[in-house]
C-alpha positions in Angstrom: -0.1 -0.1 -0.1 1.2 3.4 -0.9 0.2 6.6 1.3 0.6 9.9 -0.8 0.9 12.4 1.9 1.0 16.1 2.1 3.7 17.3 4.6 2.7 20.9 4.9 4.1 24.0 3.7 7.0 24.2 6.3 6.8 23.6 9.6 7.1 20.3 10.9 3.9 20.4 13.2 2.0 21.5 10.4 1.4 17.8 9.3 -2.0 16.3 9.9 -2.5 13.6 12.5 -3.2 11.3 9.8 -0.2 12.1 7.9 2.0 11.8 11.3 0.7 8.2 12.3 1.1 7.0 8.8 4.9 8.3 8.6 5.6 6.5 12.3 4.1 3.0 10.6 6.0 3.5 7.2 8.4 1.0 6.2 9.6 2.9 3.1 9.6 6.8 3.1 10.3 8.6 -0.6 10.4 12.3 0.6 10.7 15.5 -1.6 14.0 16.3 -0.1 14.3 20.0 -2.0 10.9 20.9 0.0 10.1 18.9 3.0 11.1 19.8 6.3 13.7 17.0 7.2 12.4 17.1 10.9 9.6 15.2 9.5 12.2 12.4 9.0 12.4 11.8 12.7 9.1 10.1 13.0 10.3 7.2 11.1 10.7 4.0 12.9 13.8 2.5 13.2 14.9 0.5 10.1 12.8 2.7 7.7 14.2 3.2 4.3 14.6 6.4 3.6 15.0 7.7 -0.3 15.3 11.6 -1.2 12.9 11.7 -4.3 14.6 15.0 -5.5 17.5 12.9 -6.8 15.4 10.6 -8.6 13.4 10.1 -11.8 10.0 8.6 -11.7 11.1 5.3 -12.9 13.6 5.3 -10.1 10.8 6.2 -7.5 8.2 3.7 -8.9 11.3 1.0 -8.7 11.4 1.5 -5.0 7.8 1.5 -4.7 7.2 -1.8 -7.1 10.1 -3.5 -4.9 8.3 -2.3 -1.6 5.1 -4.1 -2.8 6.5 -7.1 -3.4 7.9 -7.3 0.0 4.4 -6.4 1.4 5.7 -3.2 2.8 4.1 0.2 4.0 5.2 2.7 1.4 4.8 6.8 2.4 5.2 9.0 -0.4 6.0 12.5 1.3 5.1 15.7 -0.8 5.8 19.3 0.3 2.6 21.4 1.1 -0.8 19.6 -0.2 0.1 17.2 -3.0 -2.9 18.2 -5.1 -1.3 21.4 -5.9 1.8 20.9 -8.5 2.8 17.8 -6.6 3.0 15.9 -9.7 1.1 13.3 -8.1 -1.1 12.7 -11.4 1.7 10.8 -13.5 2.3 8.5 -10.3 -1.3 7.6 -9.8 -1.6 6.9 -13.6 1.5 4.4 -13.0 0.0 2.9 -9.8 -3.4 2.5 -11.7 -1.8 0.7 -14.6 0.6 -1.3 -12.4 -2.2 -2.3 -9.9 -0.6 -0.7 -6.8 -3.2 0.4 -4.3 -2.8 3.8 -2.7 -4.5 6.7 -1.0 -4.0 10.4 -0.6 -3.7 12.1 3.0 -3.9 16.0 2.3 -1.7 18.5 3.7 -1.6 22.4 4.5 -0.7 24.2 1.4 1.8 26.8 1.0 -1.3 29.0 -0.2 -2.9 28.7 3.2 0.9 29.1 4.8 1.6 32.4 2.7 -2.2 33.7 4.2 -1.0 33.1 7.4 2.3 34.6 7.0 0.6 37.9 5.6 -2.3 37.8 8.4 -4.5 38.1 5.5 -7.8 36.8 3.7 -7.7 36.1 0.1 -11.3 36.5 -0.1 -12.6 40.0 1.4 -16.2 40.9 0.9 -16.4 43.6 -1.8 -12.9 43.4 -2.8 -12.5 39.7 -4.2 -14.3 36.5 -3.8 -12.3 34.5 -6.3 -8.8 33.1 -5.9 -6.8 32.0 -9.1 -3.7 30.0 -8.2 -1.5 29.5 -11.4 2.1 30.0 -12.2 4.2 31.2 -15.1 4.9 29.5 -18.0 8.5 28.0 -17.9 9.7 24.6 -18.2 6.4 23.3 -17.8 4.1 25.1 -20.4 0.9 27.0 -19.3 -2.2 26.6 -22.0 -2.4 29.8 -23.8 -6.0 30.6 -22.3 -4.3 30.7 -18.9 -1.4 33.0 -19.4 -1.0 35.8 -16.6 -2.1 38.6 -19.0 -5.6 36.9 -19.5 -6.1 35.9 -16.1 -5.1 39.0 -14.3 -8.0 40.7 -16.6 -10.5 39.3 -13.9 -9.1 41.6 -11.0 -9.4 38.6 -8.8 -6.7 37.8 -6.0 -3.9 35.6 -7.5 -1.3 33.3 -6.0 1.5 32.4 -8.0 3.5 29.0 -7.6 6.8 28.0 -8.9 7.2 31.3 -10.4 10.2 33.3 -8.3 12.7 32.7 -11.0 10.4 34.1 -13.5 9.3 37.5 -12.0 10.3 39.7 -14.8 8.3 37.6 -17.3 5.6 37.6 -14.6 5.7 41.2 -14.0 5.3 42.1 -17.8 2.3 39.7 -18.2 0.3 41.1 -14.9 0.7 44.6 -16.2 -0.4 43.5 -19.6 -3.5 42.0 -18.4 -4.5 45.7 -17.3 -3.5 45.5 -13.6 -2.4 48.7 -12.1 1.3 49.2 -11.8 0.5 49.8 -7.9 -1.5 47.1 -7.2 -0.3 45.3 -4.0 1.9 42.2 -4.3 3.7 40.4 -1.7 6.4 37.7 -1.7 6.5 35.2 0.8 9.5 33.1 1.1 9.6 29.8 2.9 6.2 30.5 4.6 6.0 28.8 7.9 9.9 27.9 8.1 12.1 29.5 10.8 13.7 31.7 8.0 10.2 32.9 6.6 10.8 36.3 5.0 7.8 38.5 3.6 8.6 41.0 1.3 5.4 43.4 0.5 5.3 45.6 -2.9 3.8 46.0 -6.1 3.2 44.5 -9.4 5.7 47.0 -11.1 8.3 46.1 -8.3 8.1 42.3 -8.2 11.1 41.5 -10.2 13.1 44.0 -8.4 12.0 43.4 -4.9 13.0 39.8 -5.6 16.3 40.5 -7.3 17.3 43.1 -4.5 16.7 40.0 -2.1 18.2 37.6 -4.2 15.0 35.1 -4.4 14.8 32.9 -7.0 12.9 29.8 -5.6 11.1 28.6 -2.7 8.4 31.6 -2.5 5.0 32.2 -3.1 3.7 35.5 -5.1 0.3 37.2 -4.0 -1.1 39.8 -5.8 -4.3 41.8 -5.6 -6.0 44.5 -3.6 -7.0 42.1 -0.8 -3.6 43.0 0.6 -4.2 46.6 1.1 -8.1 47.3 1.0 -10.8 48.5 3.3 -13.7 45.9 3.0 -17.2 45.0 3.7 -17.9 42.9 6.6 -19.5 39.5 5.9 -22.8 39.1 7.2 -21.9 35.9 8.9 -21.6 37.5 12.3 -23.8 40.2 11.6 -26.6 40.7 14.5 -28.8 42.0 12.0 -28.6 39.0 9.6 -30.4 35.9 10.7 -28.7 32.5 10.0 -29.7 28.7 10.4 -28.2 29.0 14.0 -29.6 32.4 15.3 -32.2 34.9 14.8 -31.3 38.5 13.9 -31.5 41.1 16.7 -33.6 43.8 16.3 -31.4 46.4 18.5 -28.3 46.5 16.3 -25.3 48.1 17.9 -22.1 45.8 18.0 -19.1 46.2 16.1 -19.7 43.4 13.4 -21.4 45.7 11.2 -20.2 46.3 7.5 -20.3 50.4 8.4 -21.1 51.5 12.1 -24.9 50.8 12.5 -27.5 53.4 12.5 -25.9 56.0 10.2 -27.0 59.8 10.8 -26.2 60.5 7.0 -25.1 59.6 3.9 -21.9 61.7 4.0 -18.8 60.3 2.7 -15.3 61.3 2.7 -14.5 60.9 -1.3 -11.6 59.4 -2.6 -10.0 59.6 0.6 -8.5 56.2 2.1 -9.0 56.9 5.7 -7.4 55.6 9.1 -8.7 56.4 12.6 -6.9 56.0 15.6 -8.4 55.9 18.9 -6.6 55.2 22.6 -9.4 55.5 25.0 -13.0 54.0 25.5 -14.3 57.3 25.1 -12.3 57.7 21.8 -13.6 54.3 20.7 -17.1 55.5 21.1 -16.4 58.6 19.1 -14.6 56.6 16.3 -17.8 54.6 15.6 -19.8 57.7 15.6 -17.6 59.1 13.0 -17.6 55.8 11.0 -21.3 56.3 11.1 -21.6 59.5 10.0 -19.0 59.1 7.0 -19.9 55.6 6.2 -16.6 54.1 6.8 -16.0 50.5 7.5 -15.1 50.0 11.3 -12.2 48.2 10.2 -10.7 51.8 9.5 -9.9 52.3 13.3 -6.9 51.2 14.5 -6.0 51.0 18.2 -4.2 49.0 20.8 -5.5 45.4 21.5 -6.8 46.4 24.6 -9.4 48.6 22.7 -9.7 47.1 19.5 -10.9 43.7 20.7 -13.9 44.9 22.0 -15.1 47.2 19.1 -13.8 45.1 16.1 -11.2 47.7 15.0 -7.8 46.7 13.9 -5.5 45.8 16.4 -1.8 46.6 16.8 0.4 45.4 19.6 2.7 48.8 19.2 0.9 50.9 17.1 4.1 53.0 16.5 5.8 50.2 14.7 3.0 49.9 11.8 2.6 53.5 11.6 4.8 54.2 8.8 3.0 51.9 6.5 -0.4 53.3 7.6 1.0 57.0 6.6 2.2 56.2 3.3 -0.9 54.4 2.3 -3.4 56.5 3.4 -5.0 59.9 2.5 -6.5 61.1 5.8 -5.2 59.8 9.4 -7.7 61.3 12.1 -6.3 60.9 15.5 -8.5 60.8 18.5 -6.8 62.1 21.3 -4.1 64.6 22.0 -2.2 66.6 19.4 1.0 65.6 21.2 0.1 61.8 20.7 -0.5 62.4 16.9 2.3 64.7 16.3 5.1 62.2 18.1 3.3 59.2 16.4 3.6 60.7 12.6 7.0 62.9 13.3 9.3 59.9 11.9 7.0 59.8 8.8 7.1 63.1 7.5 8.4 63.4 3.8 6.8 66.8 2.6 3.9 69.0 1.9 3.5 67.7 -1.6 2.9 64.2 -0.4 2.4 63.8 3.3 -1.2 62.9 3.9 -4.0 65.0 5.5 -3.8 64.5 9.3 -6.6 65.9 11.8 -6.6 65.7 15.5 -10.2 65.3 17.3 -10.3 65.6 21.2 -12.0 62.4 22.7 -14.8 64.8 23.8 -15.4 65.9 20.3 -15.1 69.5 20.9 -12.3 70.7 18.7 -11.1 69.5 15.1 -7.4 70.5 14.3 -5.9 70.0 10.9 -2.4 69.3 12.1 -0.8 68.5 8.5 -1.4 69.0 4.9 -4.2 71.5 5.5 -4.2 73.0 1.7 -2.8 70.2 -0.5 -4.0 67.2 1.4 -7.4 68.9 1.9 -7.1 68.8 5.9 -8.7 72.2 6.3 -11.7 71.5 4.5 -11.9 67.7 6.0 -11.5 69.6 9.5 -14.7 71.8 8.6 -16.8 69.0 7.6 -16.0 66.9 10.4 -16.8 69.7 12.8 -19.7 70.4 10.9 -21.1 66.8 11.5 -20.3 66.4 15.3 -21.0 69.9 16.3 -17.4 70.8 17.0 -15.3 73.8 16.5 -12.8 73.4 13.3 -9.4 75.1 14.9 -7.7 76.3 11.4 -4.6 77.5 12.0 -3.2 78.3 8.1 -2.4 82.2 7.7 -4.6 82.5 4.5 -7.5 80.5 6.1 -7.5 82.5 9.2 -7.2 85.9 7.1 -10.2 84.4 4.8 -8.1 85.3 1.7 -7.5 82.9 -1.1 -5.4 80.2 -0.7 -3.8 78.8 -3.8 -2.4 75.2 -2.9 -5.8 74.5 -1.2 -7.8 75.6 -4.2 -5.4 73.5 -6.9 -6.0 70.6 -4.5 -10.0 70.9 -4.5 -9.9 71.4 -8.1 -7.4 68.9 -9.3 -4.7 71.0 -10.7 -1.0 70.7 -10.5 1.2 73.3 -9.2 4.3 74.6 -11.2 6.5 75.3 -7.9 5.8 75.0 -4.1 8.3 77.5 -3.5 6.5 80.1 -5.8 3.0 79.0 -4.0 4.8 80.1 -0.8 5.5 83.3 -2.2 2.3 84.0 -3.8 0.8 83.2 -0.6 2.5 85.5 1.3 2.0 88.1 -1.1 -1.8 87.5 -0.9 -1.5 87.9 3.0 -0.6 91.6 2.2 -2.3 92.6 -0.7 -3.8 91.2 -4.2 -2.2 89.5 -6.7 -3.3 89.3 -10.3 -4.6 86.5 -11.9 -5.1 85.4 -15.4 -6.4 82.4 -17.2 -7.5 80.9 -20.6 -10.9 80.2 -18.9 -13.4 83.0 -18.1 -12.9 84.0 -14.6 -16.1 84.5 -12.2 -17.7 88.1 -11.8 -16.7 87.7 -8.3 -13.0 86.9 -7.1 -11.8 85.8 -3.7 -10.0 88.1 -1.4 -6.5 88.2 -2.5 -7.0 88.1 -6.3 -7.7 90.8 -8.7 -7.9 90.8 -12.6 -4.6 92.9 -13.1 -2.2 92.1 -15.7 0.8 93.7 -14.5 2.6 93.3 -11.4 5.8 91.1 -10.0 3.9 88.1 -8.9 0.8 86.4 -10.2 -1.4 83.5 -11.1 -1.8 81.8 -14.2 -4.8 79.0 -14.7 -4.2 76.9 -17.9 -2.8 73.9 -19.6 -0.2 76.1 -21.2 3.7 76.8 -20.2 2.9 80.7 -19.9 4.5 83.2 -17.4 2.4 86.6 -17.8 4.0 87.9 -14.8 7.9 87.7 -13.7 7.0 85.4 -10.9 4.2 83.5 -12.2 2.5 80.6 -10.1 0.9 78.0 -12.8 -2.2 76.3 -11.6 -2.6 73.6 -14.2 -5.9 71.5 -14.8 -5.0 67.7 -15.2 -7.5 67.3 -17.8 -5.2 66.4 -20.9 -5.3 62.6 -22.3 -2.1 61.6 -24.5 -3.3 59.2 -27.6 -0.3 57.2 -28.3 0.2 54.5 -31.3 3.8 53.1 -32.0 5.2 50.3 -33.7 5.9 47.2 -31.9 8.7 46.9 -29.4 9.6 50.8 -29.4 11.4 51.5 -26.3 10.0 53.4 -23.7 12.9 56.4 -24.2 11.8 56.5 -27.7 7.8 57.3 -26.5 9.1 59.8 -24.0 11.0 61.6 -26.3 8.3 61.8 -28.7 5.7 62.9 -26.2 7.9 65.5 -24.9 8.9 67.1 -28.5 5.2 67.0 -29.2 4.0 68.7 -25.7 6.9 71.5 -26.0 6.0 72.2 -29.5 2.3 72.8 -28.5 3.5 74.5 -25.4 1.3 72.5 -23.3 2.7 71.7 -19.6 3.2 68.0 -19.2 1.7 68.2 -15.6 -1.5 68.7 -17.2 -1.5 65.2 -18.6 -4.0 63.1 -16.4 -3.9 59.5 -18.5 -2.7 57.7 -21.6 -5.0 56.1 -24.2 -4.3 53.4 -27.2 -5.5 50.9 -29.0 -6.3 47.5 -27.0 -3.8 46.2 -29.3 -1.1 47.8 -27.3 -1.8 46.0 -23.9 1.3 44.3 -24.4 3.7 47.0 -25.4 6.6 46.7 -22.8 7.9 50.2 -23.7 4.7 51.8 -23.7 4.0 50.2 -20.4 7.0 51.3 -19.0 6.6 54.8 -19.9 3.0 55.1 -18.4 4.5 53.6 -15.4 7.4 55.9 -15.1 5.5 59.0 -15.4 2.8 57.5 -12.9 -0.1 57.7 -15.3 -3.1 55.1 -16.0 -3.5 54.0 -19.4 -7.0 53.4 -21.0 -7.2 50.8 -23.8 -9.7 51.1 -26.5 -11.0 48.3 -29.1 -10.6 49.1 -32.9 -14.4 49.4 -32.9 -14.5 52.0 -30.2 -12.2 54.1 -31.7 -13.6 53.8 -35.2 -17.2 55.0 -33.6 -15.6 58.4 -32.9 -16.6 60.9 -35.6 -14.1 63.7 -36.4 -11.5 64.6 -39.5 -8.7 62.7 -38.0 -5.5 62.2 -39.9 -6.5 58.6 -41.3 -3.9 56.1 -42.8 -4.9 52.9 -44.9 -1.6 51.1 -43.7 -2.8 51.6 -40.1 -6.1 50.6 -41.0 -5.1 47.4 -42.6 -2.9 46.8 -39.7 -5.1 47.5 -36.7 -8.5 48.2 -38.0 -8.8 51.6 -37.6 -7.0 54.4 -39.8 -5.8 56.5 -36.9 -5.1 55.3 -33.4 -3.7 58.4 -31.4 -6.3 61.2 -32.1 -9.1 58.9 -32.0 -7.9 57.6 -28.6 -7.2 61.0 -27.3 -10.7 62.0 -28.2 -12.1 58.9 -26.7 -10.3 59.6 -23.5 -10.2 63.7 -23.6 -13.4 64.7 -24.8 -12.1 67.3 -27.8 -9.0 67.3 -30.1 -6.5 69.5 -28.6 -3.3 68.4 -30.5 -3.5 66.5 -33.7 -1.3 63.9 -34.8 2.6 64.5 -34.7 4.9 61.7 -35.5 8.3 60.7 -34.2 10.8 57.6 -34.2 7.6 55.4 -35.0 5.5 57.1 -32.5 2.5 59.0 -33.0 1.2 61.6 -30.3 -1.9 63.4 -30.0 -3.8 64.9 -27.1 -7.6 65.5 -26.2 -8.8 67.7 -23.6 -11.9 67.4 -21.2 -14.2 70.5 -20.4 -13.4 72.4 -17.6 -14.2 75.7 -15.7 -13.0 77.9 -13.1 -15.1 78.2 -9.9 -14.4 79.7 -6.5 
């Protein structure tokens, strides 16, 4: 009799009780020496024959098993993880059936489960992903064409890659080609549950570089998906308002097991802000729950020490300060409920600069004051403080000079209207000038009749503001507020390097006098999903790419620069101009050609409001 046993993913005590018992009774053990923990061999009884199958062929393995069968011995074939996943047991079972050898299978703890445990993650989060794709990169063992990574990643599901650590350059290209954003969370879990386990968190765009920097080429699992870093809805399994076959729904709902905090006082939200709340007392915890109700936030948004987290369903931290760096860099808004000193000391080591730091608010645990502590203008903390204060009946304490003087704030206005600033230093100088008098403003868009305090229509003076997408300086010291409304339509020949695309785009924008900071996205035909140069260019610029089919592009009407050759090749006569209009609204820049790259630009409608 042959027993196929899953040894588990690493730690010796993760083998099943059945697997342990069979190992202890075996006369012959053939183990996968490259991956099975050798501690398990100590379970073998005296005189048991041990064979390392990593050094054997299938025929040699079968020969040992057949010899054991003739002697009526008990054989254990010990595989790593669970033998049903990449265990190569199919070929063995086929031979057992052909030769009349009896066998059974004992499942094991897969590296799939070991990696999730190491990551402290759930692959199937409600509202994030309810599907897990287990696959590998095509290498020595080919993957069917319909199962290549680019095709599978288009589903947006959680993905776990086995046997792919040495092929991460290829994996990265295919994942991006499938439409995954370069900043999609990823993790490399090396030797999950072993003593030398290592977890490397990264993104899809940095997978290969992370493995290379840490010299990892094997014995690791790759996890990809938003489950690694996402807010999610609670399941209804333990929701007190939900009946199951084992309990009846409670009429009074007030526990921490809800998707968002119960009995919302309104449907207000904090749009496009990934938010984390922090509390350090029972009073603060109750206020955190109230804020979650008011702003439709999941209770998982609240972080606290274990003492308070367990009773309320918050995210628990043994040492919150140790995790603050990751939370600071991955969120747009941090709201501390407690003393300003706690917040200041918590974030101090994480500060990078006003252009990138998140908004930080402090609310005292009695809910009397709301103080924007960081990124009042660019991060929107001042406006958020006013909104929070209005909701809870508190006083917003705004300390930035322009807000205190009720005068125009250029960086806050830019953040609210999705505009880039040409220079933070110039913005600082303009803000100082606005505090002492009016500065001029000119625009390529009509200005409202009534301007905010601190602005005037004067076209002369040393300092002033220009609003528009062009590289203009109407004042000696000009601050440009640049609406991000331009879509680049790009077409290119196959295998064009990213550097060539960058040069073509730069030259096209410079000739048109368009500030590159006005660009918000790239658009092209879907045949370019796997164009590595274009993907690399977009990644280097931090721009998303939108892909359109030939049919979608052909449906756009307009006087485009058509090419019969392009139409025969891709199915539509002009890619760049049509793509620019698809993504941008109206054609801003007609097709330019440079070294096999075509570039056009479209512009969305936009207007000024104060």
